[in-house]
N, C-alpha and C positions, 0 to 999 in steps of 0.2 A: 091403499094399505095404511093402517093407522100408524101414528108415530111410534108406539111401543113395538108394533110388529116390524116397522122399518128399522128400529134400533136393534131388535133381535136378529133381523136378517143381516145387518151389517156385522154384528158380532159373530154370526155364523161364518161369514166370509173371512173374518179375521183368523178363524181356526185353520184356514187353508194356508196362511202365510208361511209357516215353516216348510211347506211342501209345494211351493210354487212351481218348481220345475216339473214335477209329476202332474200337477194340475194343468199346466199349460200344454204339456205333451198330450194329455188326454183330450184337451180342447182341440189341439191340432188334428188329432186322429178323428175327432168328431166332425170337424169341418171337412176333412178329406173324405170320410165316409158319406157325408151329406152331399158332396159333389159327385161322388162316384155312382151312388144309387140311381139317380135319374138317367144315367148314361145307358142303362140296360134296355129300357124301351126304345131309346134312340137307335141303338145297335140292331135291335130286332126290326125296327122300321127300315133301317138301311139295308139289312139283309133281304127283307121281303121285297122292297121297292127297287133296290139298286143292284143286288147280286143275283137274286133268284131268276129274274127275267133273262139275264144274260146266259144262263145255263153254265156258267163258269164254275165248275166243281171245285177247282183249287181255291178260288177266292171264297166260295161258300164255306169250305172247310176252314180256311184261314180265319174268317170273321166269326165263325161258330166257335172255334177254339179261343179267339179273342174274347168272345162273350163268356165262355167258360172260365177263362183266366181271370176276367174281371170279377166274376162271381166268387172264385176262390180267393183272390186277393182281398176283396171286400170282406169276406168272411174272416180271413186272418186278421185284418185290421179291426174288425168288430170284436174278435176274441181278445186282442191286445188291449183295445180301449176298455172293454168290460173288465178285464183283469186289473188294469191300472186303477180305474175308478173304484172298484171294490176294495183293492188294497189300500187306496187312499182313504176310503171311507172307514175301514176297520182301524187304520192307524190313528185317524183323527178321533174316532170314538174311544179308542184306548186312552189317548191323551186326555180327552174330556172326562172320562170316568175317573182317571187318576186325579184330575183337578177337582172334581166334585167331591170325591172321597177325602182328599187332603183337606178341603175346605170344611167338610163335616167334622173331621177330627179336631179342628181348632175351635169349633163353636162351644159356647158356654153350656154347661149342664142345664141351665135354666131353659135353653132353647129346646132341649129334648124333653123337658117336663111337659111342654104343651104341644109338641109336634109328634103325631103318630109315626111309629117306626115304619109302618107300611107305606106312608107317603114318601119318606126318604128312600125307601127301597124302590118305589116307582120312579122317582127322579133319577136314581143312580142306574137302574137297569132298563126299565120299560121305556122311559122318555128318551134316554140316550139311544136305545135301539131304534126308536122312531126316527131319530136324527140320522142314524145309519142309512135308512132308506132314502133320506133327503140327499145325502152325499153320493150314494151309489146309484140312485135312479132319478134324483131330482134335478139338481143344477145342470149337470152336463147333458142329461137326457133331454130336458126341456129345450135347452139351447140347440142341441143337435136336431131334434125333431122340428123346431121352428125353422132352422136353417134348411133342413131337407124340404120342408113345405114350401119355402120360398124358391128353392132350386127347382122343385117340381112345377110350381106355377110358371116360373120363367121358361122352362122347357116346353110346357103346354102352350103358352102364348107364342113362343117361337115357332112351334110346329103348326098350330092352327088356332088363331084367336077366336074364330067363330065357335069351334067345338069347346074351347075353354069357357066361353061365356055360357054355353048350354050347361056345362057341368056346374058352373058357379050359381046356377039358379037354385041349387039345393043349399047353398052356403047359409042364407038366413035361417033356414030350418035347423042346420047344425048348430049355429051360434045360440039360437033360442033354447034348444034341448040341452046343450052343454052348460049354459048359464044356470038353468033350473037345477041341473044335476049337481053342479059345483056348490050352489047355495045350500041345498038340502044335505049333501054329503058332509059339508063342512060342519054344520050344526050336529049331525049325527056322530061324526068322529069326536067332536068335543065332548059329547055326552059319554061316548065310549071310554075316553081317557079318564073322565071323572069316575065312571063305574069301575075301571081297572084299579084306580087308586083306592076306592072304597073297598073293593074286594081284597086287595093286598093288605090294607090296614086291618080288616076283620080277621083274615087268616093269621097274620103275624101275631096279633093280640091274643087270639084264642089258642093258638099253638103254644104260646108262651105261658098262658094261664090255664092249660089243660087240667092240671091237678085240681085247681079251684072248681072248675066246671064239674069234674067228676065227684069231688067231695060233696057238693051240694046237689048232685043228681040233676044237673041242668042240660044234659046231653040233648034231649029232645027239643027243649026250648031254643037252645043255641043252634041246633040243626035247622029249625024252622026259620030262624033269622038268616042263616046262611042261604037257605033256599030262596028267600025273598030277595036278598042282594044278588045272588047268582042269576035269578030270573031277570032282574033289571039289566044285568050285564048282557045276558042273552038277547033281550028285547032290543037293546040299543044296537047290538051287532047285526041283528036281523034287519033293522032299518037300513043300515049301510048296504047289506046284501040286496035288499029290495031295490034301492036306488041304482046299484050296479046292474041288477038283473033287468031293470027297465031301460037304462041308458044304452048299454051296448047293443041290444037288439034294435033299439030305436035308430042308432047310428047305422046299423046294418041295413035297416029298411030304407033309410035316406040314401045310403050308398047304392042300394039296388035301384032306387028311383033314378039316381044319377046315371047309373050304367044303362038303365032302360032308355032314358032320354038321349044318352050318347049313342046308343045303338040305332035308335029311331032316326036321329038327325044325321048320324054318321053314315048309315046305310044309304040314306037318300043322297048324301053328298058323294058317296062312292058311285052310286048309279048315275049320277049327273056328271061323274068324272071331275068333280071339284076337289076331292081329296083322294088319296090313294088308299088301298087296302092296308098297307103298312102303317099309315097314319092312324087308321081306325083301330088296328090291333094295338099299336103303341099307346093310344089314348085309353084303351081299356086297361092296359097295365098301369098307366099314369093314375087313373081314377082310383084303383086299388091302393096305390102308393099314397095318393092324396088323402084318403080317409084314414089310413093307418096312423099317421102322425097326429091327426086330430083326436083320435081315440086315446092315444098314449099321452098327449099333452094334457087332456082333461083329467086323466087318471093321475099323472105325475104332478099336475098342479095341485090336486087335492093332497097328494103326499107331501108336497112342499108346504101347503097350508098347515097340515097337521104337524109337520116338523117344526114350523114356526111356533105353533101352540106349545109343543113340547119344549122348544128352546126358551120360550117365555117363562115356563115353569122352572127350567133348570137355571136360567140366569137370575130369576127371582131368588132362588136358593143361594146362588153364588154372590148375589148382592146383599145377602143377609150378613150384616157386620156385627153380629152378637158375639164378639170375642171378649176375652178377659181384658179389662182395662189395664193399661200399663201407664205408669207415670211418665211424664215428659223427660224425666231425669233418671232413666234406667241405668243402673251401674253396669259395668262391663262383666262379661261372663267370667273372666279370670278373677275379678274382685269378688264376685258372688261365690265362686268355687272356694276361694280361700276363706270366705266368711262362713261357709257351711260345712267345712271339712271336720269341724269339731262340733259336739252337741250344742245346739243353739239355745239362746235365751228368747222366750216369747213374751211379748207384752201386749195386752189389750188395754187401750186407753179410751174410756167413754165411748164404747162402740155401740152404735145403733144399727139395727138391721131389720128389714122386712122383705118378705117374698113378694107381697102384693102391696100396693100403695095404701097407706093409712091402716095397715094391720101389722102393728109392731110385734116382732118376735124377740129381739134382744133390745133391752132398754138401758143404754148407757153403762154397760158392764166394763169393769176394769179388774185386771188381775195380772200376775206375772208368773211364768213358769221358768224357774232357774235352770241353767245348763246342766244336763246330765241327771235331772231329777224327774220323778214321775208325778203327774198331777191327774187326779181322778175327778170326773165331773158326774154328779148324781142329781137326780130330780125326777119328778113325775113326768108322765108322758105329756109332751107339748111344752115342756119347760124351756126348751131351746138348746138342749145338749148337742144334738146333731148339727144344729145351725152353727155352733162354734167350730165344729170340725169342718163344715163346708166353707167357712171363712178362712181357716188356716190353710186349707188345700186350695183356696181361691176358686172353688167351684161356683161360688156366688160372690157378689160385691156388696160390701156394707155401705150404708148411706152416710154415716157420720162417725167421727172418731178416728183412731189410728190403731193399726196392728204393726208392731215392730218385731223384726227378727234380728237379734244381735244389734239393737239400736238403729236398724235400717228399716224404713217404711217397706212393708211387704210388697207394695205396688212398684217399688223401684227394683225389685229383684227379677231377673229374667225368669219367666214362668218355667221354662224347661229345666233350668238349674235348680230352682226351688223344689220342683217335684222329683228331680233326680235324687235329691238328698232326703226324700221323704218316702215313707211306706205306710200303707193303710191296710188294716185287717178288719173287715166288716163282719157283722153277724151272719149275713148271707154271702158267703164267698163265691165269687163268680170265677169259674174255670172254663177255659176254651176247650172246644172239642178236639183236643190233641192228646199227646201223651203226658204223663206225669213230668217227665224231664222238660218238655216244651213249656208246660205251665209254670214250672219253677224258674226256668231261665227266660221266660217270655220270648222264646225262640232267638235269644241272643247267642249266636254261635261262638262268640268269644269266651263264653263261660265254660270252662272244662267240666266234664261230667264228674270228675273226681271231687271237684269243689261242691257239686250238688250232693253227692253221696255223703261227704263230710257233714254238710249242713243237716241232712236228713238223720244222720246218726246222732247229732247233737239234739235234734228235736225229739228223737225217739220213734221215728216212723220207718227207719231203714228196714227193719225186720219185716214189718207189714208189707212194704213194697216188694221185697224180695220173694214173698209168697205169691204175688200176683203173676198171672200169665204175662210174659214179656217184661216183667219187672218194671224198670224205670221207663220203659216204652209202652207201658200199659195205657190203652186209650180210655180216657175218663168219661167219654160220652159228652153229649151236648150239655153245657153248663155244669159239667162234673156230676151228671146224674147217676153214674155208676159207682159213686163213692158216697159215704155217709157225710152228714154235716160236720161231724168231728174230724173226719179224715180230710175234708176240704180245708177246714181251719188249719190243721197241722201242715198241710202243703203250703198254705199261705204264709205260715211262720217260717217254713224252710226258704221260701222266696225272700223273706225279709233278711235272713242271714246271708243269703247269696248276694243280694244287692247291697247289703251293709249300709243302710241309711243312717243319718245322724238324728233324724226326727221320726218318731214312731207314733202312729195313731191307732188306737184299738177302739172300735165301736161295737159294744155288746158282744165281744169276741167269744165269750163263754156261754152265751145264751143258747138254749134249745139243743144241748148236747147231752149225751148220757154221762153218768158219773165217771166211767172209765176214761172216756175221751176228755172229760174235764180235768182229770188228774194229769193227763199228758199235756193238755193245753196249759195248765197252770205252770208245769215245769218249763214248757216252751216259752211262756210269757216271761218267766224269770230269766231265761236265757237271752231273749231278744231285748229285754229292757236294759241289759248291762251296757254301760257306756253310751247311753242314748238319752236324749230328751224325749219324754213320752207323755202323751195325753190319752187318758183312758175314760171311756164311757162304759159304766157297768152298774148293775144292781147287786151282784153277788158280793157278799162280804169278803170272801176269799180272794177276790180279784183286786180289791181296792184298799184293804186294811194296811198294806205295806207302802202305800203311796205317801210320799213326803208331804203332799198337799191335796186336800179334798175341797172341791168347790160345790156348794149346794145351790142349785138354781131353782127358782120358783117363778113361773109366769114371766120368763125373760129377764129376771133380775137376780143378782147374787144375794143370797140370804145369809150364808155362813161360809167361812173359809178357815181351814185348819187341818191338822192331821187327825187320824182316827181317834186317838186317845183324847185329844182336845175337844173334838166335837161330841164325843160320847159323854164327857164330863159336863159339857154345856147343857146337855139334855134338851136340845132344840129340835129343829126339823130333822136333821140327820139322825139323831138318837131315836126318834120315833119311827123313822123309816126302817132302821135296822131292827128295832124291836118287832115291828110288824112283819118284817121279812123272816125273822127267826121263828115267829109264831106260825107263819105259813108253812115254813120248812118242817117244823116239828109236827104239824098236823098232817 
């Protein structure tokens, strides 16, 4: 086993630590069952050779009932052991899924930019489910079958070493076939996992972008791509089916050869009175028990290997430390709370930022947003407007310079406190597939419904909501698909009022909506801007003309700063942007 696999195996075992009593009890039952199973042939042998010749019916009935009792007791123990191992497996998997999802929630947005959602879905669901098989059928099952195999060998040698050696003639054949099977199935399963991840990524991406596919009439082309990927998934699964289809019949043939040799040699020994009939019958039972663990061990060993492969993928994700960088001198949560309870002051000091090395986006920009004021940022596409928002929200890390919140380095503020006092309304508002009420409160049950209704009345969407089926409990559909863009925007503004942040960020919040929705949104903006520090990215004159400060960005650099009147008098970049915009609107 390679060092990485060995490490993954050790980390898998660490998941059992919180449930050691259950695990060791399952191991105890496994040991007990492994020792009880080989007793059945021995009792049969004893009944045939020791009781049957005496014609003692009472002893015959007694030992037959003992054999039946042994079968019943073993079955009960197997049920308990199976229940505990599966309970243990499901519990550990629940803990692991919690851990993986909690880890994903803390990763930087930049990580999601380059990681397909389908891959993360595979890690969280499919790979964890594979580990479920490891814990429910892998560790304990392999240990139990190995122990049972050793116990059967011991009983066979104890009963007749000669017949045991006859049976073991087939062992090299079993080892050879099993080795070839394991090697090929391992490779096949690795390919299956890759194809599953590829299939998940494709489906996730295309379901999310279904509207784009249909807009451009690419249904047939994308369907052909899916067929190709799905065929690859099928072919890799068929490979595993082929190996299993060959392996198990091969083991059955070897078992039949072993039984044939046993009957041939055993019958001769019985005729020569060297062994009893009971011994021969017991050995036939032993040989069936002997081959069963070998088949299961080979199968479960592959399950274990595939589990380790999945574990490597999961632990690789868990070892991804792409978190938001925090300063070594993070201030306390209480100090951060008091710092952000009033509208904050924001300062950019010679900030440089790039998404990719050597491709600068922001080039030494400096500006100040005073407490309780509104600053609008304008510029052409690619100027760096959204990048400024990403730095304030700490979705991305800047490379040089400083960003201060109330004179404190933004990296010294606890991330949870910073974002708790911040709200963002984007151009494309994301709503979860729940009710309007749940989307406004973000399922925070401490927020009373009356407060939500008050917020919606202030925004001007209460009447609209009351006309919907189920009103505030109306299901908005996935990503809010059952609402218009303007309605989603207004719900986002209601959310702002409910959570009452001191810092508000609007990114193209009035783009792509109809004129009626824009009027409501403009009123909502004026409402939410009150007593808050705000940063707005917008092109529309109506959105930014009342801002106390307007920053004009061009290719990552600040070209102009001032209010609307000042910049229009200057007749620079901002002036020409507004003239061009008015010409477009008039035409």
